[in-house]
C-alpha positions, 0 to 999 in steps of 0.5 A: 431297680436298674444300676447306673452304668458309667460306660453305658454312653460308649456302648455300641450296637453290633452293626457294620458302623459304630452306633451308640445306643442313645443314637439308635433309640433317638433315631427310631423314636424310642423315647422309652429307651432314651429315657431309660439310657439317661436314667442309667447314666448315658451322655445324651450329648455324646457324639458318633462320628460318621466318616461317610463310609457305606451303610451308615445312617445320618444325613446326606452331605454330613460327612464327616460329622459328629452327630448327637442323639438329638441330630439323629432324632431330628434328622428322622422326625422324631419330634418327641425325642427332639423336644425331651432332649432339648429340654435337657439343655 
């Protein structure tokens, strides 16, 4: 069994912009990843701030924006992830 990690929500992928693991999983529609991250203690409502610099993957015109995993899933039409995250409210 995997142990809970209180710092999981702040982990980022090695990318030009800071992308939380939860946001990346939601954006790609990886519900298995979102479920695992929630189980491990990641905060599904944590935000990633996007200042509109090049190579960022957020909705056009949303700069600057504080976006949750739900925002990323919704923008990328990952409806199954959107349903799951909405159910956590």
